[in-house]
All heavy atoms as TSV, in Angstrom:
chain	resi	resn	atom	element	x	y	z
A	1	MET	N	N	15.704	11.380	-8.868
A	1	MET	CA	C	14.926	11.009	-7.639
A	1	MET	C	C	15.896	10.877	-6.438
A	1	MET	O	O	16.144	9.782	-6.012
A	1	MET	CB	C	14.272	9.638	-7.867
A	1	MET	CG	C	12.984	9.720	-8.679
A	1	MET	SD	S	11.936	8.251	-8.581
A	1	MET	CE	C	13.059	6.904	-9.005
A	2	ALA	N	N	16.471	11.967	-5.972
A	2	ALA	CA	C	17.304	11.913	-4.916
A	2	ALA	C	C	16.473	11.612	-3.587
A	2	ALA	O	O	15.446	12.131	-3.366
A	2	ALA	CB	C	17.995	13.287	-4.704
A	3	GLY	N	N	17.082	10.621	-2.870
A	3	GLY	CA	C	16.473	10.293	-1.610
A	3	GLY	C	C	15.457	9.268	-1.644
A	3	GLY	O	O	15.087	8.594	-0.594
A	4	LYS	N	N	14.983	8.822	-2.804
A	4	LYS	CA	C	14.021	7.764	-2.955
A	4	LYS	C	C	14.689	6.502	-3.497
A	4	LYS	O	O	15.530	6.664	-4.395
A	4	LYS	CB	C	12.835	8.202	-3.934
A	4	LYS	CG	C	11.888	9.189	-3.305
A	4	LYS	CD	C	10.732	9.256	-4.153
A	4	LYS	CE	C	9.651	10.180	-3.497
A	4	LYS	NZ	N	8.428	10.278	-4.250
A	5	PRO	N	N	14.344	5.374	-2.985
A	5	PRO	CA	C	14.918	4.170	-3.529
A	5	PRO	C	C	14.476	3.860	-4.947
A	5	PRO	O	O	13.391	4.305	-5.313
A	5	PRO	CB	C	14.422	3.016	-2.561
A	5	PRO	CG	C	13.257	3.610	-1.929
A	5	PRO	CD	C	13.390	5.116	-1.962
A	6	GLU	N	N	15.301	3.335	-5.716
A	6	GLU	CA	C	14.966	2.973	-7.138
A	6	GLU	C	C	13.738	2.071	-7.103
A	6	GLU	O	O	13.671	1.132	-6.277
A	6	GLU	CB	C	16.129	2.366	-7.867
A	6	GLU	CG	C	17.280	3.346	-8.056
A	6	GLU	CD	C	16.941	4.527	-8.947
A	6	GLU	OE1	O	16.122	4.289	-9.977
A	6	GLU	OE2	O	17.358	5.655	-8.709
A	7	LEU	N	N	12.849	2.165	-8.148
A	7	LEU	CA	C	11.691	1.262	-8.265
A	7	LEU	C	C	12.127	-0.177	-8.348
A	7	LEU	O	O	11.504	-1.083	-7.954
A	7	LEU	CB	C	10.846	1.676	-9.336
A	7	LEU	CG	C	9.958	2.931	-9.098
A	7	LEU	CD1	C	9.160	3.331	-10.310
A	7	LEU	CD2	C	9.081	2.740	-7.937
A	8	ALA	N	N	13.243	-0.410	-9.114
A	8	ALA	CA	C	13.691	-1.776	-9.298
A	8	ALA	C	C	14.112	-2.482	-7.995
A	8	ALA	O	O	13.986	-3.688	-7.837
A	8	ALA	CB	C	14.868	-1.777	-10.300
A	9	GLU	N	N	14.427	-1.684	-7.038
A	9	GLU	CA	C	14.859	-2.170	-5.732
A	9	GLU	C	C	13.679	-2.271	-4.701
A	9	GLU	O	O	13.824	-2.927	-3.687
A	9	GLU	CB	C	15.975	-1.270	-5.087
A	9	GLU	CG	C	17.248	-1.222	-5.884
A	9	GLU	CD	C	18.196	-0.171	-5.407
A	9	GLU	OE1	O	17.879	0.427	-4.366
A	9	GLU	OE2	O	19.197	0.046	-6.092
A	10	ALA	N	N	12.548	-1.699	-5.040
A	10	ALA	CA	C	11.400	-1.716	-4.194
A	10	ALA	C	C	10.758	-3.070	-4.053
A	10	ALA	O	O	10.723	-3.779	-5.128
A	10	ALA	CB	C	10.368	-0.647	-4.639
A	11	LYS	N	N	10.231	-3.336	-2.977
A	11	LYS	CA	C	9.513	-4.652	-2.803
A	11	LYS	C	C	8.044	-4.405	-3.003
A	11	LYS	O	O	7.440	-3.472	-2.338
A	11	LYS	CB	C	9.751	-5.241	-1.450
A	11	LYS	CG	C	8.935	-6.544	-1.258
A	11	LYS	CD	C	9.241	-7.219	0.045
A	11	LYS	CE	C	8.447	-8.536	0.168
A	11	LYS	NZ	N	8.505	-9.129	1.480
A	12	PHE	N	N	7.413	-5.014	-3.988
A	12	PHE	CA	C	6.037	-4.789	-4.209
A	12	PHE	C	C	5.166	-5.917	-3.631
A	12	PHE	O	O	5.567	-7.102	-3.637
A	12	PHE	CB	C	5.772	-4.755	-5.792
A	12	PHE	CG	C	6.201	-3.471	-6.369
A	12	PHE	CD1	C	7.465	-3.355	-6.920
A	12	PHE	CD2	C	5.375	-2.389	-6.435
A	12	PHE	CE1	C	7.952	-2.182	-7.413
A	12	PHE	CE2	C	5.855	-1.147	-7.016
A	12	PHE	CZ	C	7.082	-1.062	-7.497
A	13	LEU	N	N	4.052	-5.595	-3.074
A	13	LEU	CA	C	3.169	-6.514	-2.452
A	13	LEU	C	C	1.782	-6.612	-3.236
A	13	LEU	O	O	1.386	-5.591	-3.785
A	13	LEU	CB	C	2.800	-6.068	-1.026
A	13	LEU	CG	C	3.935	-5.834	-0.070
A	13	LEU	CD1	C	3.498	-5.198	1.222
A	13	LEU	CD2	C	4.693	-7.107	0.193
A	14	THR	N	N	1.203	-7.755	-3.275
A	14	THR	CA	C	-0.121	-7.904	-3.883
A	14	THR	C	C	-1.152	-7.312	-2.911
A	14	THR	O	O	-0.887	-7.038	-1.770
A	14	THR	CB	C	-0.470	-9.375	-4.073
A	14	THR	OG1	O	-0.530	-10.019	-2.847
A	14	THR	CG2	C	0.583	-10.060	-4.947
A	15	VAL	N	N	-2.330	-7.041	-3.443
A	15	VAL	CA	C	-3.414	-6.563	-2.617
A	15	VAL	C	C	-3.732	-7.607	-1.476
A	15	VAL	O	O	-3.929	-7.152	-0.295
A	15	VAL	CB	C	-4.718	-6.346	-3.457
A	15	VAL	CG1	C	-5.908	-6.110	-2.608
A	15	VAL	CG2	C	-4.534	-5.168	-4.438
A	16	ALA	N	N	-3.657	-8.855	-1.725
A	16	ALA	CA	C	-3.901	-9.829	-0.729
A	16	ALA	C	C	-2.839	-9.758	0.379
A	16	ALA	O	O	-3.168	-9.905	1.644
A	16	ALA	CB	C	-3.934	-11.245	-1.342
A	17	GLU	N	N	-1.570	-9.523	0.027
A	17	GLU	CA	C	-0.508	-9.394	1.033
A	17	GLU	C	C	-0.710	-8.172	1.886
A	17	GLU	O	O	-0.475	-8.248	3.063
A	17	GLU	CB	C	0.846	-9.371	0.361
A	17	GLU	CG	C	1.251	-10.691	-0.213
A	17	GLU	CD	C	2.478	-10.691	-1.093
A	17	GLU	OE1	O	2.692	-9.670	-1.772
A	17	GLU	OE2	O	3.225	-11.718	-1.199
A	18	VAL	N	N	-1.094	-7.070	1.268
A	18	VAL	CA	C	-1.375	-5.810	1.993
A	18	VAL	C	C	-2.524	-5.990	2.993
A	18	VAL	O	O	-2.438	-5.622	4.064
A	18	VAL	CB	C	-1.592	-4.597	1.012
A	18	VAL	CG1	C	-1.969	-3.388	1.809
A	18	VAL	CG2	C	-0.375	-4.313	0.216
A	19	ALA	N	N	-3.557	-6.650	2.474
A	19	ALA	CA	C	-4.732	-6.906	3.348
A	19	ALA	C	C	-4.386	-7.781	4.524
A	19	ALA	O	O	-4.823	-7.521	5.645
A	19	ALA	CB	C	-5.764	-7.597	2.486
A	20	ALA	N	N	-3.527	-8.788	4.267
A	20	ALA	CA	C	-3.122	-9.619	5.365
A	20	ALA	C	C	-2.276	-8.907	6.393
A	20	ALA	O	O	-2.483	-9.014	7.606
A	20	ALA	CB	C	-2.377	-10.859	4.883
A	21	MET	N	N	-1.370	-8.039	5.862
A	21	MET	CA	C	-0.542	-7.278	6.696
A	21	MET	C	C	-1.349	-6.306	7.637
A	21	MET	O	O	-0.999	-6.081	8.773
A	21	MET	CB	C	0.467	-6.471	5.879
A	21	MET	CG	C	1.450	-5.596	6.635
A	21	MET	SD	S	2.590	-4.850	5.497
A	21	MET	CE	C	1.672	-3.383	5.144
A	22	MET	N	N	-2.363	-5.688	7.052
A	22	MET	CA	C	-3.201	-4.749	7.742
A	22	MET	C	C	-4.314	-5.316	8.533
A	22	MET	O	O	-4.990	-4.672	9.202
A	22	MET	CB	C	-3.697	-3.656	6.745
A	22	MET	CG	C	-2.603	-2.779	6.094
A	22	MET	SD	S	-3.337	-1.717	4.773
A	22	MET	CE	C	-4.447	-0.753	5.708
A	23	ARG	N	N	-4.585	-6.650	8.286
A	23	ARG	CA	C	-5.694	-7.360	8.942
A	23	ARG	C	C	-7.029	-6.781	8.528
A	23	ARG	O	O	-7.848	-6.591	9.356
A	23	ARG	CB	C	-5.587	-7.384	10.453
A	23	ARG	CG	C	-4.276	-7.952	11.024
A	23	ARG	CD	C	-4.206	-9.434	10.840
A	23	ARG	NE	N	-3.209	-10.092	11.684
A	23	ARG	CZ	C	-1.942	-10.283	11.348
A	23	ARG	NH1	N	-1.459	-9.858	10.171
A	23	ARG	NH2	N	-1.137	-10.834	12.207
A	24	VAL	N	N	-7.101	-6.537	7.193
A	24	VAL	CA	C	-8.423	-6.034	6.674
A	24	VAL	C	C	-8.691	-6.855	5.333
A	24	VAL	O	O	-7.921	-7.686	4.956
A	24	VAL	CB	C	-8.312	-4.515	6.269
A	24	VAL	CG1	C	-8.148	-3.681	7.408
A	24	VAL	CG2	C	-7.313	-4.279	5.223
A	25	SER	N	N	-9.930	-6.603	4.868
A	25	SER	CA	C	-10.305	-7.365	3.668
A	25	SER	C	C	-9.601	-6.760	2.409
A	25	SER	O	O	-9.125	-5.586	2.389
A	25	SER	CB	C	-11.742	-7.292	3.390
A	25	SER	OG	O	-12.175	-6.029	3.058
A	26	LYS	N	N	-9.506	-7.603	1.324
A	26	LYS	CA	C	-8.972	-7.136	0.117
A	26	LYS	C	C	-9.786	-5.966	-0.467
A	26	LYS	O	O	-9.197	-5.030	-0.977
A	26	LYS	CB	C	-8.952	-8.237	-0.962
A	26	LYS	CG	C	-7.823	-9.338	-0.580
A	26	LYS	CD	C	-7.597	-10.228	-1.726
A	26	LYS	CE	C	-8.834	-11.090	-2.033
A	26	LYS	NZ	N	-8.560	-12.117	-3.125
A	27	MET	N	N	-11.090	-6.000	-0.231
A	27	MET	CA	C	-12.002	-4.892	-0.766
A	27	MET	C	C	-11.558	-3.554	-0.081
A	27	MET	O	O	-11.525	-2.515	-0.752
A	27	MET	CB	C	-13.380	-5.204	-0.507
A	27	MET	CG	C	-14.280	-4.199	-1.112
A	27	MET	SD	S	-14.110	-3.931	-2.867
A	27	MET	CE	C	-14.475	-5.514	-3.529
A	28	THR	N	N	-11.200	-3.545	1.167
A	28	THR	CA	C	-10.738	-2.370	1.884
A	28	THR	C	C	-9.420	-1.838	1.242
A	28	THR	O	O	-9.380	-0.636	0.951
A	28	THR	CB	C	-10.452	-2.673	3.368
A	28	THR	OG1	O	-11.690	-3.075	3.939
A	28	THR	CG2	C	-9.942	-1.410	4.072
A	29	VAL	N	N	-8.612	-2.719	0.862
A	29	VAL	CA	C	-7.332	-2.264	0.163
A	29	VAL	C	C	-7.669	-1.643	-1.178
A	29	VAL	O	O	-7.179	-0.630	-1.536
A	29	VAL	CB	C	-6.267	-3.363	0.057
A	29	VAL	CG1	C	-5.016	-2.952	-0.679
A	29	VAL	CG2	C	-5.877	-3.897	1.483
A	30	TYR	N	N	-8.575	-2.305	-1.931
A	30	TYR	CA	C	-8.989	-1.830	-3.200
A	30	TYR	C	C	-9.614	-0.353	-3.085
A	30	TYR	O	O	-9.318	0.450	-3.911
A	30	TYR	CB	C	-9.995	-2.699	-3.947
A	30	TYR	CG	C	-9.299	-3.979	-4.613
A	30	TYR	CD1	C	-9.608	-5.263	-4.163
A	30	TYR	CD2	C	-8.392	-3.759	-5.639
A	30	TYR	CE1	C	-9.026	-6.319	-4.740
A	30	TYR	CE2	C	-7.793	-4.859	-6.186
A	30	TYR	CZ	C	-8.128	-6.161	-5.827
A	30	TYR	OH	O	-7.547	-7.200	-6.349
A	31	ARG	N	N	-10.396	-0.240	-2.008
A	31	ARG	CA	C	-11.044	1.074	-1.793
A	31	ARG	C	C	-9.888	2.128	-1.594
A	31	ARG	O	O	-10.019	3.291	-2.070
A	31	ARG	CB	C	-11.905	1.001	-0.676
A	31	ARG	CG	C	-13.286	0.348	-0.930
A	31	ARG	CD	C	-14.288	0.635	0.193
A	31	ARG	NE	N	-15.308	-0.399	0.120
A	31	ARG	CZ	C	-15.484	-1.444	0.937
A	31	ARG	NH1	N	-14.660	-1.568	1.891
A	31	ARG	NH2	N	-16.541	-2.277	0.765
A	32	LEU	N	N	-8.922	1.793	-0.701
A	32	LEU	CA	C	-7.801	2.762	-0.456
A	32	LEU	C	C	-7.039	3.088	-1.773
A	32	LEU	O	O	-6.671	4.253	-1.973
A	32	LEU	CB	C	-6.822	2.127	0.519
A	32	LEU	CG	C	-7.412	1.968	1.976
A	32	LEU	CD1	C	-6.415	1.132	2.769
A	32	LEU	CD2	C	-7.708	3.349	2.569
A	33	VAL	N	N	-6.819	2.093	-2.592
A	33	VAL	CA	C	-6.109	2.318	-3.849
A	33	VAL	C	C	-6.940	3.238	-4.786
A	33	VAL	O	O	-6.434	4.211	-5.344
A	33	VAL	CB	C	-5.757	0.954	-4.546
A	33	VAL	CG1	C	-5.222	1.199	-5.984
A	33	VAL	CG2	C	-4.688	0.224	-3.699
A	34	HIS	N	N	-8.216	2.860	-4.973
A	34	HIS	CA	C	-9.009	3.599	-5.873
A	34	HIS	C	C	-9.320	5.039	-5.462
A	34	HIS	O	O	-9.549	5.961	-6.229
A	34	HIS	CB	C	-10.431	2.846	-6.145
A	34	HIS	CG	C	-10.200	1.679	-6.993
A	34	HIS	ND1	N	-9.915	1.787	-8.348
A	34	HIS	CD2	C	-10.275	0.379	-6.741
A	34	HIS	CE1	C	-9.805	0.568	-8.905
A	34	HIS	NE2	N	-10.037	-0.299	-7.868
A	35	SER	N	N	-9.364	5.240	-4.128
A	35	SER	CA	C	-9.608	6.623	-3.556
A	35	SER	C	C	-8.362	7.477	-3.604
A	35	SER	O	O	-8.407	8.641	-3.371
A	35	SER	CB	C	-10.074	6.562	-2.197
A	35	SER	OG	O	-9.021	6.137	-1.276
A	36	GLY	N	N	-7.186	6.771	-3.896
A	36	GLY	CA	C	-5.953	7.524	-3.916
A	36	GLY	C	C	-5.195	7.616	-2.572
A	36	GLY	O	O	-4.096	8.302	-2.430
A	37	GLU	N	N	-5.787	7.028	-1.528
A	37	GLU	CA	C	-5.135	7.141	-0.202
A	37	GLU	C	C	-3.901	6.252	-0.146
A	37	GLU	O	O	-2.971	6.517	0.679
A	37	GLU	CB	C	-6.146	6.689	0.826
A	37	GLU	CG	C	-7.266	7.625	1.032
A	37	GLU	CD	C	-8.269	7.179	2.174
A	37	GLU	OE1	O	-7.796	7.094	3.264
A	37	GLU	OE2	O	-9.400	6.822	1.819
A	38	MET	N	N	-3.866	5.207	-0.974
A	38	MET	CA	C	-2.711	4.350	-0.990
A	38	MET	C	C	-2.177	4.221	-2.441
A	38	MET	O	O	-2.865	3.775	-3.228
A	38	MET	CB	C	-3.025	2.957	-0.440
A	38	MET	CG	C	-1.818	2.028	-0.323
A	38	MET	SD	S	-2.148	0.420	0.465
A	38	MET	CE	C	-2.567	0.921	2.122
A	39	PRO	N	N	-0.954	4.726	-2.648
A	39	PRO	CA	C	-0.378	4.606	-4.016
A	39	PRO	C	C	-0.232	3.148	-4.504
A	39	PRO	O	O	0.151	2.274	-3.688
A	39	PRO	CB	C	0.946	5.318	-3.896
A	39	PRO	CG	C	1.015	5.952	-2.588
A	39	PRO	CD	C	-0.017	5.282	-1.721
A	40	ALA	N	N	-0.450	2.861	-5.748
A	40	ALA	CA	C	-0.322	1.523	-6.278
A	40	ALA	C	C	0.050	1.636	-7.723
A	40	ALA	O	O	-0.197	2.607	-8.390
A	40	ALA	CB	C	-1.587	0.753	-6.117
A	41	VAL	N	N	0.576	0.547	-8.245
A	41	VAL	CA	C	1.009	0.437	-9.649
A	41	VAL	C	C	0.085	-0.697	-10.203
A	41	VAL	O	O	-0.168	-1.755	-9.595
A	41	VAL	CB	C	2.459	-0.027	-9.760
A	41	VAL	CG1	C	2.780	-0.217	-11.239
A	41	VAL	CG2	C	3.381	0.998	-9.114
A	42	ARG	N	N	-0.442	-0.371	-11.384
A	42	ARG	CA	C	-1.334	-1.366	-12.024
A	42	ARG	C	C	-0.465	-2.214	-12.939
A	42	ARG	O	O	0.300	-1.724	-13.788
A	42	ARG	CB	C	-2.398	-0.667	-12.866
A	42	ARG	CG	C	-3.425	-1.772	-13.378
A	42	ARG	CD	C	-4.626	-0.986	-13.921
A	42	ARG	NE	N	-5.651	-2.027	-14.137
A	42	ARG	CZ	C	-6.854	-2.023	-13.763
A	42	ARG	NH1	N	-7.272	-1.005	-13.054
A	42	ARG	NH2	N	-7.647	-2.995	-13.991
A	43	VAL	N	N	-0.557	-3.493	-12.731
A	43	VAL	CA	C	0.212	-4.501	-13.524
A	43	VAL	C	C	-0.844	-5.374	-14.195
A	43	VAL	O	O	-1.431	-6.226	-13.567
A	43	VAL	CB	C	1.176	-5.355	-12.660
A	43	VAL	CG1	C	1.974	-6.302	-13.549
A	43	VAL	CG2	C	2.156	-4.422	-11.946
A	44	GLY	N	N	-1.052	-5.208	-15.461
A	44	GLY	CA	C	-2.111	-5.922	-16.106
A	44	GLY	C	C	-3.425	-5.572	-15.519
A	44	GLY	O	O	-3.797	-4.452	-15.485
A	45	ARG	N	N	-4.136	-6.605	-15.001
A	45	ARG	CA	C	-5.500	-6.387	-14.348
A	45	ARG	C	C	-5.365	-6.280	-12.848
A	45	ARG	O	O	-6.364	-6.194	-12.205
A	45	ARG	CB	C	-6.391	-7.467	-14.802
A	45	ARG	CG	C	-6.726	-7.472	-16.251
A	45	ARG	CD	C	-7.653	-8.580	-16.637
A	45	ARG	NE	N	-8.962	-8.515	-15.904
A	45	ARG	CZ	C	-9.795	-9.375	-15.888
A	45	ARG	NH1	N	-9.626	-10.561	-16.514
A	45	ARG	NH2	N	-10.981	-9.286	-15.164
A	46	SER	N	N	-4.150	-6.356	-12.281
A	46	SER	CA	C	-3.982	-6.358	-10.836
A	46	SER	C	C	-3.244	-5.160	-10.370
A	46	SER	O	O	-2.576	-4.431	-11.131
A	46	SER	CB	C	-3.341	-7.734	-10.366
A	46	SER	OG	O	-2.115	-7.778	-10.966
A	47	PHE	N	N	-3.210	-4.931	-9.100
A	47	PHE	CA	C	-2.418	-3.841	-8.478
A	47	PHE	C	C	-1.322	-4.387	-7.608
A	47	PHE	O	O	-1.399	-5.412	-7.087
A	47	PHE	CB	C	-3.326	-2.933	-7.636
A	47	PHE	CG	C	-4.360	-2.133	-8.402
A	47	PHE	CD1	C	-5.687	-2.577	-8.558
A	47	PHE	CD2	C	-3.982	-0.922	-8.924
A	47	PHE	CE1	C	-6.538	-1.844	-9.242
A	47	PHE	CE2	C	-4.935	-0.168	-9.650
A	47	PHE	CZ	C	-6.208	-0.642	-9.772
A	48	ARG	N	N	-0.234	-3.556	-7.560
A	48	ARG	CA	C	0.872	-3.801	-6.679
A	48	ARG	C	C	1.110	-2.604	-5.862
A	48	ARG	O	O	1.096	-1.477	-6.357
A	48	ARG	CB	C	2.113	-4.267	-7.359
A	48	ARG	CG	C	2.008	-5.525	-8.208
A	48	ARG	CD	C	1.843	-6.767	-7.265
A	48	ARG	NE	N	1.868	-8.030	-8.039
A	48	ARG	CZ	C	0.736	-8.623	-8.483
A	48	ARG	NH1	N	-0.418	-8.067	-8.274
A	48	ARG	NH2	N	0.759	-9.747	-9.123
A	49	VAL	N	N	1.417	-2.790	-4.570
A	49	VAL	CA	C	1.644	-1.731	-3.678
A	49	VAL	C	C	3.041	-1.838	-3.133
A	49	VAL	O	O	3.508	-2.891	-2.639
A	49	VAL	CB	C	0.637	-1.719	-2.417
A	49	VAL	CG1	C	0.959	-0.536	-1.483
A	49	VAL	CG2	C	-0.726	-1.649	-2.956
A	50	ARG	N	N	3.789	-0.710	-3.183
A	50	ARG	CA	C	5.163	-0.803	-2.608
A	50	ARG	C	C	5.074	-1.020	-1.098
A	50	ARG	O	O	4.181	-0.417	-0.392
A	50	ARG	CB	C	5.975	0.482	-2.868
A	50	ARG	CG	C	6.387	0.643	-4.285
A	50	ARG	CD	C	7.369	1.736	-4.423
A	50	ARG	NE	N	6.932	3.020	-3.812
A	50	ARG	CZ	C	7.670	4.124	-3.709
A	50	ARG	NH1	N	8.827	4.128	-4.118
A	50	ARG	NH2	N	7.086	5.181	-3.172
A	51	GLU	N	N	5.897	-1.898	-0.531
A	51	GLU	CA	C	5.892	-2.148	0.909
A	51	GLU	C	C	5.993	-0.916	1.705
A	51	GLU	O	O	5.348	-0.677	2.661
A	51	GLU	CB	C	7.030	-3.141	1.225
A	51	GLU	CG	C	6.979	-3.621	2.694
A	51	GLU	CD	C	7.942	-4.773	2.888
A	51	GLU	OE1	O	9.101	-4.696	2.337
A	51	GLU	OE2	O	7.656	-5.578	3.745
A	52	GLU	N	N	6.915	0.047	1.283
A	52	GLU	CA	C	7.104	1.259	2.004
A	52	GLU	C	C	5.913	2.110	2.018
A	52	GLU	O	O	5.584	2.826	2.983
A	52	GLU	CB	C	8.355	2.032	1.491
A	52	GLU	CG	C	8.195	2.746	0.217
A	52	GLU	CD	C	9.341	3.551	-0.125
A	52	GLU	OE1	O	10.443	2.954	-0.295
A	52	GLU	OE2	O	9.263	4.796	-0.225
A	53	ASP	N	N	5.087	2.090	0.907
A	53	ASP	CA	C	3.861	2.862	0.902
A	53	ASP	C	C	2.777	2.283	1.852
A	53	ASP	O	O	2.046	3.050	2.477
A	53	ASP	CB	C	3.299	2.918	-0.578
A	53	ASP	CG	C	4.144	3.714	-1.475
A	53	ASP	OD1	O	4.774	4.726	-0.968
A	53	ASP	OD2	O	4.049	3.475	-2.685
A	54	ALA	N	N	2.723	0.960	1.958
A	54	ALA	CA	C	1.805	0.320	2.856
A	54	ALA	C	C	2.222	0.622	4.300
A	54	ALA	O	O	1.334	1.021	5.146
A	54	ALA	CB	C	1.803	-1.211	2.636
A	55	ASN	N	N	3.489	0.610	4.580
A	55	ASN	CA	C	3.923	0.968	5.927
A	55	ASN	C	C	3.709	2.379	6.274
A	55	ASN	O	O	3.325	2.753	7.346
A	55	ASN	CB	C	5.469	0.610	6.021
A	55	ASN	CG	C	5.711	-0.860	6.097
A	55	ASN	OD1	O	4.898	-1.690	6.563
A	55	ASN	ND2	N	6.861	-1.319	5.646
A	56	ALA	N	N	3.910	3.255	5.294
A	56	ALA	CA	C	3.708	4.727	5.471
A	56	ALA	C	C	2.214	4.979	5.775
A	56	ALA	O	O	1.865	5.822	6.650
A	56	ALA	CB	C	4.156	5.436	4.209
A	57	TYR	N	N	1.370	4.294	5.023
A	57	TYR	CA	C	-0.051	4.508	5.266
A	57	TYR	C	C	-0.443	4.061	6.688
A	57	TYR	O	O	-1.103	4.864	7.424
A	57	TYR	CB	C	-0.895	3.615	4.287
A	57	TYR	CG	C	-2.375	3.732	4.573
A	57	TYR	CD1	C	-3.096	4.865	4.087
A	57	TYR	CD2	C	-3.049	2.800	5.349
A	57	TYR	CE1	C	-4.445	4.989	4.321
A	57	TYR	CE2	C	-4.362	2.910	5.633
A	57	TYR	CZ	C	-5.103	3.984	5.169
A	57	TYR	OH	O	-6.424	4.108	5.448
A	58	LEU	N	N	0.063	2.967	7.155
A	58	LEU	CA	C	-0.183	2.567	8.483
A	58	LEU	C	C	0.390	3.497	9.566
A	58	LEU	O	O	-0.256	3.867	10.517
A	58	LEU	CB	C	0.390	1.152	8.761
A	58	LEU	CG	C	-0.350	0.039	8.127
A	58	LEU	CD1	C	0.400	-1.298	8.295
A	58	LEU	CD2	C	-1.759	-0.133	8.668
A	59	ALA	N	N	1.570	3.953	9.342
A	59	ALA	CA	C	2.258	4.959	10.213
A	59	ALA	C	C	1.423	6.295	10.325
A	59	ALA	O	O	1.355	6.808	11.411
A	59	ALA	CB	C	3.645	5.256	9.808
A	60	ASN	N	N	0.833	6.703	9.235
A	60	ASN	CA	C	0.103	7.978	9.208
A	60	ASN	C	C	-1.292	7.736	9.600
A	60	ASN	O	O	-2.082	8.754	9.756
A	60	ASN	CB	C	0.090	8.568	7.793
A	60	ASN	CG	C	1.473	8.974	7.384
A	60	ASN	OD1	O	2.293	9.433	8.240
A	60	ASN	ND2	N	1.829	8.884	6.091
A	61	SER	N	N	-1.739	6.597	9.913
A	61	SER	CA	C	-3.168	6.287	10.233
A	61	SER	C	C	-3.395	6.054	11.717
A	61	SER	O	O	-4.505	5.702	12.143
A	61	SER	CB	C	-3.656	5.090	9.424
A	61	SER	OG	O	-3.629	5.315	8.100
A	62	TYR	N	N	-2.406	6.240	12.499
A	62	TYR	CA	C	-2.535	5.961	13.950
A	62	TYR	C	C	-3.670	6.914	14.477
A	62	TYR	O	O	-3.648	8.088	14.189
A	62	TYR	CB	C	-1.320	6.140	14.742
A	62	TYR	CG	C	-0.426	4.864	14.737
A	62	TYR	CD1	C	0.693	4.790	13.885
A	62	TYR	CD2	C	-0.722	3.817	15.494
A	62	TYR	CE1	C	1.412	3.697	13.907
A	62	TYR	CE2	C	0.025	2.680	15.518
A	62	TYR	CZ	C	1.077	2.567	14.711
A	62	TYR	OH	O	1.778	1.457	14.667
A	63	TYR	N	N	-4.432	6.448	15.381
A	63	TYR	CA	C	-5.493	7.252	15.972
A	63	TYR	C	C	-5.363	7.142	17.475
A	63	TYR	O	O	-5.425	6.051	18.080
A	63	TYR	CB	C	-6.871	6.720	15.583
A	63	TYR	CG	C	-8.075	7.394	16.173
A	63	TYR	CD1	C	-8.435	8.702	15.704
A	63	TYR	CD2	C	-8.757	6.826	17.187
A	63	TYR	CE1	C	-9.508	9.381	16.248
A	63	TYR	CE2	C	-9.774	7.561	17.799
A	63	TYR	CZ	C	-10.202	8.763	17.338
A	63	TYR	OH	O	-11.206	9.412	17.959
A	64	ASN	N	N	-5.257	8.292	18.117
A	64	ASN	CA	C	-5.045	8.277	19.557
A	64	ASN	C	C	-6.409	8.388	20.214
A	64	ASN	O	O	-7.117	9.508	20.107
A	64	ASN	CB	C	-4.194	9.451	20.045
A	64	ASN	CG	C	-2.735	9.263	19.633
A	64	ASN	OD1	O	-2.295	8.051	19.564
A	64	ASN	ND2	N	-2.036	10.330	19.283
A	65	ALA	N	N	-6.907	7.334	20.816
A	65	ALA	CA	C	-8.207	7.333	21.487
A	65	ALA	C	C	-8.020	7.954	22.901
A	65	ALA	O	O	-7.103	7.609	23.668
A	65	ALA	CB	C	-8.820	6.033	21.539
A	66	GLY	N	N	-9.043	8.716	23.412
A	66	GLY	CA	C	-9.054	9.178	24.728
A	66	GLY	C	C	-8.168	10.331	24.922
A	66	GLY	O	O	-7.715	10.884	25.706
């Protein structure tokens, strides 16, 4: 995996933390995860999202109005 940080070094966020960061509901984050728009790792019955994936999603989601 050249160029990518090791998974052990990655910071993982809970769905609630991602929702708070994006100022959306947890259900919105779950929809993004289930649709494949936001990569996530399943840990038991919950999901974890790498912080860099959440930031990348936001960076790619900018919408220029007007």
